[in-house]
C-alpha positions in Angstrom: 0.0 0.0 0.0 1.5 3.3 -1.1 2.2 6.4 1.1 -0.4 8.4 -0.9 -3.1 5.8 -0.3 -2.4 5.7 3.5 -2.3 9.5 3.7 -5.7 9.7 2.0 -7.2 7.1 4.4 -6.0 9.1 7.4 -7.3 12.4 6.1 -10.7 10.9 5.1 -11.3 9.1 8.4 -13.0 11.0 11.2 -10.3 12.7 13.3 -7.7 11.0 11.3 -5.5 14.0 10.4 -5.8 15.2 14.0 -4.6 11.8 15.3 -1.6 11.9 12.9 -0.6 15.3 14.3 -0.8 14.0 17.8 1.2 11.0 17.0 3.9 13.0 15.2 4.1 15.3 18.3 4.4 12.2 20.4 7.2 10.8 18.2 9.1 14.1 18.6 8.8 13.9 22.4 10.0 10.2 22.6 13.6 9.3 23.0 13.4 5.6 21.9 11.1 3.6 19.7 9.7 1.5 22.5 8.7 4.6 24.4 6.9 6.0 21.4 5.1 2.7 20.6 3.9 2.3 24.2 2.5 5.8 24.3 0.9 5.5 20.8 -0.9 2.2 21.5 -2.2 3.6 24.8 -3.6 6.6 22.8 -5.4 4.2 20.4 -6.6 2.1 23.3 -8.2 5.1 24.9 -9.7 6.3 21.6 -11.5 3.0 20.8 -12.3 2.1 24.4 -10.8 -1.4 24.1 -9.1 -3.6 26.7 -5.9 -4.1 24.7 -4.1 -3.0 21.6 -1.1 -5.0 20.4 1.5 -4.4 17.7 2.8 -7.8 16.3 5.2 -9.0 13.6 5.2 -12.2 11.7 8.5 -14.0 11.7 8.8 -17.4 10.0 5.2 -18.4 10.6 5.1 -17.2 14.2 3.8 -13.9 15.7 6.0 -11.9 17.9 4.6 -9.1 20.1 6.5 -5.8 19.6 4.5 -3.5 21.9 1.1 -3.6 23.6 -1.2 -1.5 25.8 -3.6 -3.4 28.1 -4.3 -7.0 27.6 -2.7 -8.8 24.7 -3.4 -12.5 25.2 -5.1 -15.0 22.8 -4.2 -13.3 19.5 -6.2 -14.9 16.6 -3.4 -16.2 14.3 -5.7 -16.8 11.4 -7.0 -13.2 11.5 -3.5 -11.9 11.6 -2.5 -14.0 8.7 -5.5 -13.0 6.6 -4.9 -9.4 7.3 -1.3 -9.6 6.3 -2.2 -11.4 3.1 -5.0 -9.0 2.0 -3.3 -5.9 3.4 -6.7 -4.6 4.5 -8.4 -4.3 7.9 -10.1 -7.5 9.1 -12.5 -8.4 12.0 -13.0 -11.8 13.6 -13.5 -13.4 17.0 -13.8 -10.0 18.7 -10.6 -8.7 17.3 -9.8 -6.1 14.7 -6.5 -6.1 12.9 -5.0 -3.8 10.2 -1.5 -3.8 8.5 0.9 -1.2 9.7 2.2 1.0 6.9 5.9 0.2 6.2 7.6 0.9 2.9 9.5 -2.4 3.1 6.5 -4.5 4.1 8.0 -5.8 7.3 4.8 -7.8 8.2 3.7 -5.6 11.2 0.1 -5.6 12.2 -2.0 -3.6 14.7 -4.6 -5.7 16.5 -7.4 -4.5 18.9 -9.7 -6.7 21.1 -12.8 -4.8 20.0 -15.0 -4.5 16.9 -14.1 -1.1 15.4 -15.1 0.5 12.1 -12.6 -0.8 9.6 -12.1 2.6 7.9 -11.5 4.3 11.2 -9.1 1.6 12.5 -7.2 1.4 9.2 -6.6 5.2 9.4 -5.4 4.8 13.0 -3.0 2.1 12.0 -1.8 4.1 9.0 -1.2 7.1 11.3 0.9 5.1 13.7 2.8 3.7 10.7 3.6 7.1 9.3 4.5 8.5 12.7 6.7 5.5 13.4 8.4 5.9 10.0 9.0 9.6 10.7 10.5 8.7 14.1 12.7 6.0 12.6 14.0 8.4 9.9 14.8 11.1 12.5 16.5 8.5 14.8 18.4 7.1 11.9 19.6 10.6 10.9 20.6 11.4 14.5 22.5 8.2 14.8 24.2 8.9 11.4 25.3 12.3 12.6 26.7 10.8 15.8 28.3 8.1 13.8 29.9 10.5 11.4 31.1 12.6 14.3 32.7 9.5 15.9 34.2 8.5 12.5 35.6 12.0 12.1 37.2 12.0 15.5 38.6 8.5 14.9 40.1 9.3 11.5 42.0 12.2 13.1 43.9 9.7 15.2 44.1 7.2 12.4 45.9 9.6 10.1 48.5 10.2 12.7 49.5 6.6 12.8 52.8 5.5 11.3 52.4 1.7 11.7 49.8 -0.3 9.7 49.3 -3.1 12.2 48.6 -0.6 15.0 46.2 1.3 12.7 44.3 -1.9 11.8 43.9 -2.6 15.5 42.5 0.8 16.2 40.1 0.6 13.2 38.8 -2.8 14.3 38.2 -1.7 17.9 36.4 1.4 16.6 34.1 -0.7 14.3 33.1 -3.2 17.0 32.4 -0.4 19.5 30.4 1.7 16.9 28.3 -1.1 15.4 28.0 -3.5 18.4 29.8 -6.5 17.0 32.0 -9.1 18.7 34.9 -9.0 16.3 36.2 -7.0 13.3 38.9 -7.9 10.8 40.4 -6.1 7.9 41.5 -8.3 5.0 44.2 -7.1 2.6 45.6 -9.0 -0.3 49.2 -10.4 -0.1 50.7 -10.2 -3.6 53.5 -12.6 -2.7 51.3 -15.5 -1.7 48.1 -14.8 -3.5 46.1 -15.0 -0.3 44.2 -12.6 2.0 45.7 -11.5 5.3 43.3 -10.5 8.0 44.3 -8.4 11.0 43.7 -8.2 13.9 43.2 -11.8 14.7 42.3 -12.5 18.3 43.6 -15.8 19.6 46.1 -16.3 16.8 49.7 -16.3 17.8 50.9 -14.6 14.6 48.2 -11.9 15.0 46.9 -12.5 11.5 44.5 -14.8 9.5 45.4 -16.2 6.1 42.6 -17.4 3.8 42.5 -18.2 0.1 41.8 -15.2 -2.1 38.2 -16.3 -3.0 37.3 -18.1 0.2 34.0 -17.4 2.1 32.1 -14.2 2.3 35.3 -12.1 2.3 36.5 -13.6 -1.0 33.0 -13.0 -2.5 33.2 -9.3 -1.5 36.8 -8.9 -2.8 35.8 -10.4 -6.2 32.4 -8.7 -6.6 33.3 -5.4 -5.0 29.8 -5.4 -3.3 28.8 -5.7 0.4 27.5 -9.1 1.7 25.6 -10.1 4.8 25.0 -13.5 6.6 22.0 -13.7 8.9 21.9 -16.3 11.7 18.4 -17.6 10.6 19.1 -18.1 6.9 20.6 -21.5 6.2 21.7 -20.8 2.6 23.7 -17.8 3.9 25.2 -19.7 6.7 26.7 -22.1 4.2 28.8 -19.3 2.8 30.8 -18.9 6.0 34.4 -20.1 5.8 34.4 -22.5 8.8 38.2 -23.3 8.7 38.9 -20.0 10.5 36.2 -20.9 13.2 37.9 -24.3 13.7 41.3 -22.7 13.9 40.2 -20.1 16.5 37.6 -22.3 18.4 35.0 -19.7 17.6 31.5 -19.8 16.2 30.4 -17.2 13.5 26.7 -16.6 13.6 26.3 -13.3 11.6 28.6 -11.5 9.2 28.6 -8.1 7.6 31.4 -7.5 5.1 32.0 -4.5 2.8 34.7 -3.8 0.2 37.4 -1.3 0.9 38.2 0.8 -2.2 40.9 3.4 -3.1 40.3 6.8 -4.6 40.2 5.2 -8.1 37.4 2.9 -7.0 39.6 -0.2 -7.1 38.9 -2.8 -4.3 42.0 -3.0 -2.1 40.5 -5.1 0.7 37.5 -6.1 2.8 36.2 -5.0 6.1 34.4 -7.7 8.0 32.3 -7.6 11.2 31.3 -10.8 12.9 28.4 -11.6 15.3 26.2 -8.6 15.9 25.6 -8.5 19.7 21.8 -8.1 19.1 20.2 -9.9 16.2 21.3 -9.6 12.6 23.2 -6.8 10.9 20.8 -4.2 9.4 20.8 -2.0 6.4 21.8 0.9 8.6 24.8 -1.1 9.9 25.8 -1.8 6.3 25.7 1.9 5.4 27.7 2.7 8.5 30.4 0.1 7.8 30.7 1.3 4.2 31.3 4.9 5.5 33.8 3.5 8.0 35.6 1.4 5.4 35.9 4.5 3.1 37.7 6.5 5.7 39.7 3.4 6.8 40.9 2.8 3.3 42.3 6.4 3.1 44.0 6.0 6.5 45.5 2.7 5.6 46.8 4.0 2.2 48.3 7.0 3.9 49.9 4.9 6.7 51.4 2.4 4.2 52.8 5.4 2.2 54.3 6.8 5.4 55.8 3.4 6.2 57.4 3.2 2.7 58.8 6.7 3.2 60.1 5.8 6.7 61.7 2.6 5.4 63.3 4.4 2.4 64.5 7.1 4.8 66.1 4.6 7.1 67.8 2.8 4.2 69.2 6.1 3.0 70.4 6.9 6.5 71.9 3.5 6.9 73.8 3.9 3.5 75.0 7.3 4.5 76.1 6.0 7.9 78.0 3.1 6.3 80.0 5.6 4.2 81.2 7.6 7.3 84.3 6.0 8.8 86.9 7.2 11.3 90.0 5.4 10.1 93.0 5.0 12.3 94.4 3.1 15.3 96.6 5.6 17.0 95.9 6.2 20.7 94.4 9.6 20.0 91.9 8.2 17.4 91.0 5.2 19.6 90.2 7.6 22.5 88.2 9.8 20.1 86.1 6.8 18.9 85.3 5.9 22.5 84.3 9.5 23.3 82.0 9.6 20.2 80.3 6.4 21.2 79.6 7.8 24.7 78.1 11.1 23.6 76.4 10.2 20.4 73.2 9.0 21.9 72.8 12.1 24.2 71.6 15.6 23.4 74.8 17.2 24.7 76.3 20.0 22.7 79.7 19.1 21.2 82.5 21.4 20.2 85.0 19.9 17.8 88.4 21.6 17.4 91.4 20.9 15.2 93.3 22.1 12.2 91.7 22.4 8.8 91.3 19.1 7.0 91.5 16.9 10.2 88.0 15.5 9.7 85.8 17.6 12.0 82.8 17.1 9.7 83.3 13.3 9.7 83.2 13.4 13.5 80.0 15.4 13.4 78.5 12.9 11.0 79.5 9.9 13.2 77.9 11.6 16.2 74.7 12.0 14.2 74.5 8.5 12.7 75.3 6.8 16.0 72.5 8.6 17.7 68.7 8.0 17.8 68.4 10.9 15.4 70.1 9.0 12.6 66.8 8.7 10.6 66.3 12.5 10.8 68.2 15.2 8.8 71.8 16.3 9.4 72.1 20.0 8.4 75.5 21.5 7.9 76.2 25.2 7.9 79.6 26.8 7.2 79.5 30.0 9.2 82.6 31.3 7.3 81.0 30.8 3.9 77.9 33.0 4.6 78.0 36.7 4.9 77.3 38.0 8.3 74.3 39.9 7.0 72.7 36.7 5.8 73.9 34.3 8.5 71.0 35.2 10.9 68.4 34.6 8.2 70.1 31.3 7.2 70.1 30.0 10.8 66.8 31.3 12.1 64.7 31.9 9.0 62.8 35.0 8.0 59.2 36.2 7.4 58.0 37.6 4.2 59.0 41.3 3.8 61.6 41.1 6.6 64.1 42.7 4.2 64.3 43.8 0.6 64.7 40.3 -1.0 62.4 38.5 1.4 59.7 37.8 -1.1 58.3 34.9 0.9 58.7 33.3 4.4 61.6 30.8 4.7 62.5 28.3 7.3 65.9 28.6 8.9 68.4 25.8 9.4 67.3 25.3 13.0 63.8 24.6 11.9 65.0 22.3 9.1 67.2 20.4 11.6 64.3 19.9 14.1 64.6 16.4 15.7 67.9 16.0 13.8 71.4 17.5 14.1 72.7 20.9 13.2 76.4 21.1 12.4 77.8 24.6 12.7 81.2 24.6 11.1 83.7 27.5 11.5 81.7 28.8 14.5 84.6 31.1 15.3 83.8 33.3 12.3 80.3 34.1 13.5 79.6 37.7 14.3 79.0 38.8 17.9 75.4 39.6 17.2 74.9 36.2 15.7 76.6 34.6 18.7 74.2 36.4 21.0 71.1 35.1 19.2 72.7 31.6 18.9 73.2 31.5 22.7 69.5 32.5 23.2 68.4 29.6 21.0 70.6 27.1 22.8 69.2 28.2 26.1 65.5 28.6 25.2 65.2 25.9 22.5 63.1 28.3 20.4 63.9 30.5 17.4 62.3 33.7 16.2 62.5 34.3 12.5 63.9 37.6 11.2 61.0 40.0 11.0 58.8 37.7 13.1 57.7 37.7 16.7 56.4 34.1 17.3 58.8 31.7 19.1 59.2 28.5 17.1 60.2 25.4 19.2 63.3 23.5 17.9 64.7 20.2 19.0 67.9 20.3 16.9 71.0 18.9 18.5 73.9 21.3 17.9 77.5 20.2 17.0 79.9 23.0 16.5 83.4 23.0 15.0 86.3 25.5 14.6 90.0 25.5 13.6 90.6 28.6 15.7 91.6 29.0 19.3 88.3 30.3 20.8 90.1 31.2 24.1 92.3 33.6 22.1 89.2 35.1 20.4 87.6 35.6 23.7 90.6 37.5 25.0 90.4 39.6 21.8 86.7 40.2 22.4 85.8 38.5 19.2 83.9 35.6 20.7 81.5 35.5 23.6 82.7 33.7 26.7 79.2 32.6 27.7 78.6 31.1 24.3 82.0 29.3 24.5 81.0 27.7 27.8 77.6 26.7 26.4 79.2 25.1 23.3 82.1 23.5 25.1 80.0 20.9 27.0 81.8 18.0 25.3 85.1 19.2 23.8 86.6 17.0 21.1 90.1 17.8 19.8 91.3 16.2 16.6 95.0 15.5 16.2 96.8 16.7 13.0 97.6 14.0 10.5 101.4 14.4 11.1 100.9 13.2 14.7 99.0 10.1 13.8 101.9 7.9 12.8 101.0 4.8 10.8 97.4 6.0 10.5 98.8 8.0 7.5 99.4 4.7 5.6 96.0 3.3 6.6 94.2 6.4 5.3 96.4 6.5 2.1 95.5 2.9 1.3 91.8 3.5 2.1 91.5 6.5 -0.2 93.6 4.9 -2.9 91.3 1.8 -2.9 88.2 4.1 -3.1 89.4 6.2 -6.0 90.8 3.2 -7.9 87.3 1.6 -7.7 85.8 4.7 -9.2 88.5 4.8 -11.8 87.8 1.1 -12.6 91.4 0.0 -12.1 93.1 -2.4 -9.8 94.4 -0.9 -6.6 98.3 -0.6 -6.8 100.5 -1.2 -3.9 102.5 1.5 -2.2 106.3 0.9 -2.2 108.4 1.0 0.9 110.1 4.2 -0.2 106.8 5.8 -1.0 105.4 4.9 2.5 108.5 6.4 4.1 107.9 9.6 2.1 104.3 9.7 3.2 105.3 9.2 6.8 107.9 11.9 6.6 105.7 14.6 5.0 104.4 17.4 7.3 100.8 17.3 5.9 99.9 20.9 6.3 96.6 20.2 4.7 96.0 17.1 6.9 93.6 14.4 5.7 92.2 16.6 3.0 95.6 16.9 1.5 96.2 13.2 1.7 92.8 12.4 0.1 93.5 14.8 -2.8 96.9 13.2 -3.3 95.5 9.7 -3.5 92.8 10.8 -5.9 95.4 12.2 -8.2 97.5 9.0 -7.9 94.5 6.8 -8.7 93.7 8.7 -11.9 97.0 9.9 -13.2 99.5 7.0 -12.5 99.9 3.7 -14.2 101.3 0.4 -13.1 100.8 -1.8 -10.0 103.1 0.1 -7.6 103.2 3.6 -6.3 106.8 4.8 -6.0 108.3 8.0 -4.5 108.5 9.7 -7.8 104.7 9.3 -8.3 104.2 11.2 -5.1 106.7 13.8 -6.1 104.8 14.2 -9.4 101.5 14.9 -7.6 103.0 17.0 -4.8 102.2 20.7 -5.0 105.2 23.1 -4.9 103.8 24.6 -1.7 103.8 21.3 0.1 107.6 20.9 -0.5 108.4 24.5 0.2 110.3 25.0 3.4 109.0 27.2 6.2 112.6 28.4 6.8 113.2 32.0 5.9 115.0 32.5 2.6 117.3 35.2 3.9 119.2 32.8 6.2 122.7 31.6 5.3 122.8 28.0 4.2 124.6 26.8 7.4 121.9 28.3 9.6 119.1 27.2 7.4 120.5 23.6 7.5 120.7 23.7 11.3 117.1 24.9 11.6 115.9 22.2 9.3 117.7 19.5 11.3 116.3 20.9 14.5 112.7 20.9 13.2 113.2 17.5 11.6 114.4 15.9 14.8 111.6 17.5 16.9 108.9 16.3 14.6 110.2 12.7 14.8 110.4 12.9 18.6 106.8 14.3 18.8 105.5 11.6 16.5 107.2 8.9 18.6 105.6 10.4 21.7 109.0 11.1 23.2 110.4 7.6 22.7 114.0 8.4 21.7 114.8 4.9 20.6 111.9 4.8 18.2 112.6 8.3 16.9 116.3 7.5 16.3 115.3 4.3 14.4 112.9 6.1 12.1 115.7 8.6 11.3 118.2 5.8 10.6 120.3 6.6 13.7 121.4 4.9 16.9 120.0 6.5 20.0 123.4 7.6 21.3 124.1 9.3 17.9 120.8 11.1 18.1 121.7 12.5 21.6 125.0 13.5 20.2 123.5 15.3 17.2 120.9 17.1 19.4 123.8 18.3 21.6 125.7 19.6 18.6 122.5 21.5 17.4 122.1 23.0 20.8 118.7 21.4 21.4 119.4 20.4 25.0 118.2 17.2 26.7 114.7 15.9 25.7 111.8 15.9 28.2 112.5 12.3 29.1 113.1 9.0 27.3 109.8 7.1 27.4 111.2 4.0 26.0 110.7 2.1 29.2 107.1 3.1 29.5 106.2 2.3 26.0 
């Protein structure tokens, strides 16, 4: 019976339209359906003067009482069946029954234990049906609003997740709570095995369920791309359940609601399954709700998987970069340095690295970063000497649009870029006093303010500074702030010059030579004994950088399987062979100064061990003492032969 026909019956019956208005008002005042039905049936009972009015529904040949007012015993089953079949008001055995208006023909009837005019009772029944339908629509809309608000709140948390397994657990818990189900599982295809993986899986040690791609209701939904339901009272639907999982988990599946999960292009990427509705079968409203939930879940899962891929890729890049950073050497100073780096790397302490140019200060900063928990974040390096003082502040702290002439747009500074990572400030001694003052404030407050801005921006960058200058001298010259020096010098690390590292020179030479020969696609030549002696005897004013450049030239510009002294002579720059002795000295004095310097460097390199120093110079120890006395060098600080 159509809505138009029912409305016409109500309006044509005596008092019908007035009854509908009263019932609509009643539905607006009621919070739940049972409350509305109880009040509506009481209203009908009072109007017709009967002892009892009952609302029933036929379910599989049996009649179930939904609501009643007064007495409701001894319902005539035949009358109810005839009324349901004819869809018109019927009267028999002192009872009057009429079908309740429902668009989906749910089989609901209104029965009254009194003989009533059929037209009048039919209009009353239609009025209750219309009011009930209005109540259900409003309730459904209200529930949908609440559901969407809950979904919106949940998706905010979902989109912050970085782990897919954790996200699937959150989504499943939300679905069971929102739709009143015992369990929820999200099935995603596994391209490697051709099966479906379901997570979460309660009671399974691995935390996941694996089923064939086309198995059960889930497989049906994946293949068809359409929702599917299984009711507990429909045998043909129960046969669709994949019982292998029930046997595996010791669980009994009674009802199922499963909907497809689709990406933005409309491609099915998985299935969202709810199992065992706590009350009855899953409804159309549940299906709509789960489809909405699945749409948001699909976006969150896709975003999280994308984030996981980026994080994995980022970690691989960081691991590759960390593998390329090595501190090569075995001399006592380097071994001590390695130990210090391991201790401080995983802290947030500020580190100040000092040493001559080319000694590897940036390599130490990189090792500190890659050995820390910040290794997956960015390492930002700033050469304070390479940036003009007018731009250094903007580079470090950023600027707002219009802060100065060329500031056409806002820009993040290096402190912001290095947030949660490491900021390496090289040549810190060349920073202006004004820049030093602002740097000190950032180190103390852990916030930066952009040039031209006023809003403090938090920063969690770990600072590692380096310089080749004596900061204490700069402090006395009022070129460096003493308070900043103490703030930076929390963990001081001093790098030794290459000339003081002994056999580390040969280790580094062979390492660089092997690297560059691999790039040049040639076999790595050996270094002759004479060439090694020449390398050990060189002063290395450019330190490791000079040695690296030399080995690069050797790798590309020499032939043969052995590096001899003449090859090193060929690649040496004139400046590296040029003596530091003044040119205006007589030859005798210049020779004496050279010998003094030569002997002192060997003694320093041997850590004061005179026997070792004499052996490297091709002398006996007694001859070395005699030579030093002739040169007026005096006695050394002490022969450490016994202690070494």
